[in-house]
Each structure stands twice: as structure tokens, then as C-alpha cells.
N, C-alpha and C positions, 0 to 999 in steps of 0.2 A: 472913818472907814477902816476896817481891820484888814489884815493881810488875807484872812480867810474869805472875806467878802470880795476883795480885789481878784483873788484867784478864781472864784466862782464867776465873777463878772466877765473876766477874760475868756474863760471856757464857754460861758453862755453866749458871748458875742460870736465866737468862732462857730459854735454849733448852730446858732441862729442863721449865720451867714450861709452855711452849707445846707440849710433846710429847704430853701426854695430858690428859684432863679431870681426872683425879685429881690429877696434878701441878699443874695450874693452880689447882685449888681449894685445895691446900695452900699454894701460893705466894701466892694471893689472901688467904687467911686470915692469913698471916704479914705481908704488906705493907699490907693495908687499914687496920689500926688506926693505923699511923704516918702514912699518907697522909691519912686522915680527920682525925686530930688536927691535922695541918698546916693543912688547909683550914678546919676548924671554928674554929680560933683566928683566922683571917683573914677570915671572912665573917660577923662579928657573932654568932657562936655560933648560927647558923641551921642546925639539924641537917638539915633537908630540902635546903637549898642545898649543904651540905657533902657529903651523900650523892650528890646529882645530879652535882656537879662531880667527885667521886671516880669515879663510873661513867664520865663523859666522859673522865677521865684514863686509865682502864684501856683504854677503847676506842681512844683515841689512841695509847697505848703499844703496843698490839698492831699497830695500823696502821703505827707508826713504829719497829718493833722493829729494823729494819736500821740505824737511826741510833744505836742503843745500842752504844757502843764498849767498855763494861766498865771504864772508868777510874774510875768512881764507883760507890758502892753503888747497887743498883737502886732503892731507895726515894728516894735523892737524885735520881736521874734522873726518877722518877715525880713528885717534888715540883716539879722544873723544868717538867714538862709541866703539872702542876696550876697552877703560877703563871701560865702562859699562859691556861689555862682561866678562872682567876679574873679575869685582866685582861680577857679577852673579855666575861665576865659584867658587869664594872663598866662597860666601854665601852657595852654594850647598855643598861644602866640609865641611863647618862648621856644616850644618844641619846633614850631614852624620856622622860626628865625634860625634855630640851630641847623635844621635840615637845609634851609636855603644857603646858609653859610658853608656847610659841608659841600653842597653842590657847586658853589662858586669856587671853593678851594680846589675841588677835584677838576673843575673845568680849567682853572689856572694851571694846575699840574699837567693836564693833558696838553694845553696850549704851549707850555714851555718845555715839554718833554721832547727829546730828540726824535721820537717816533710819532707816527700819526695817531690820531684819535681812533678808538675802536670802531671798526666798521659796524654797520647795522646788524650784520650777521653775528658779530661778537656780542652785541647787546642782546640779541635774541638768544644766544647760547647762555648768557648769564641768566636771563629770565627763565629759560628752560631748566637750567641747573637748579634754580631756586624752587621752581614748581615741582621738580622731581622729589624733593625732600618731604618727609612726613610733616604734618601740620605743626606739631610741637617744635620741630627743628626750624621750620620757616618762621614761626612766631618768635622764637628766641633770637634768631638772626635779625629779624625786623626790629625787635625791641632794642637789642644791645648794639648791633652794628649800624642799622639805618637810623634809629631814633637816638642813639648814643645814650641809652638808659643804663644806669648801673645794674649789674647782675642781680643785686639784692632787690631792686624795684621790679625787674622783670620776673624774678622768682615770686614776689608777692602777687603780681598780676596773673601769673600762670598757676598760682596755687601750689607751688613746689618749694622745697627747701632750697637754700642758697647752694648747698653742695650739689644737689641734684641738677640745679640749673647750670652750674659750672660744667658739670659732666655733659649735660645736654648740649650746651654751647660748643664744647670741644668736639663732640660727635657731629654736630651740625656743620661746623667749619670743615672738618675732614670730609664728610659726605658731599658738601658743596664743592670743595676743591676737586674731588674725584669725579663728580658728575660733570663739572665744567670741563675738566681735562678730557673726559670721554666725549662730550659734546663737541669740543673743539677738534678732536681727532677724527670725527666722523666725516669731515669735509673732504 
């Protein structure tokens, strides 16, 4: 079997699987166990997570079918997609853990501070101040301050240069401080 034949076979297999519901079901039943096993062993043997990531992988594979060039076995290609889904999952977990850690640290600081925790009105003033900002300023504060994201990553997400994002962050902090002070003085 030549490489040319293998590539054609792989492409034909994927095209045939997407041609009809029956063909897709057969392809799914053949490929799912190997994909699931790959994910199951890498996500702490969490069956629910492995199932969810498997489904996300199949959805992504259908969306990205034009990228499949047939040079590898279709399950190998699916596992490559699954690897990215797993990485996305772990990054999301890491962000959630960092957020939770910051909340716990803030709570400890408030509990140990010589003054009382902010009153509900203060929390409301904080939320009002944030809502008063333009969307780009709210976004940069959410990414950099709340999510503890590097400015360069926030810039990439927002489609801006790093310099422009630094400037936006500076304006956002100043406008937030001003809005919060004005909101606090309204009482």
C-alpha cells in the first residue's frame, strides 16, 4: 500500500462517514471507543469528562473536516483534536482555580483587616462603576484584573496591540476609580 493510497483511503473514509446518517453512525461506533479511551486515560478516569470531550471532538472534527488531509489514521487525527479540547479544559480549570484562589485571598484580607467588609451598597457601587465603563474598558479589566491574564494575552483576545491594550487598561483603571468615587459620594 502506497502513501498515496493511504491518504486517499483516509479521505474517502471521512467523506463516506459524512455522506449519510447510517454511515456516520457506523464510523462513530468504530472510532468512538479509541477516542474515548485516549481521553479517559488523560482526564483522571473521569467518564463524564471523557464523554463530554469526545462529543466536543466529534463536533470540532465535523467543523474542521476540510483540514483532514488523510496522511494519518482518522482516529489519530481525532486524538489530535481531542488533545486540544483537553488542553482547553485544563486551561479553563486553571483559570477557575486562580479566580477561586484570588477570592479566598481577598476574603482573608477582608477578614483580617481592621475594618469591616464592604457593605452590600459598596459592592453595588463597585458593580455600577464597572458597568459605567465602555465595553472595551470593562473587557480589559475583566481579563487583566479579574482573570489575572497577561496584558499581551488580553491584547490578542481583543485584537489590539500590546501598547494599545496597556493604554486602554490605564484609562479603564482611571475611569473605574473615578466612577467608583462618584458612586460612593452619591450616598
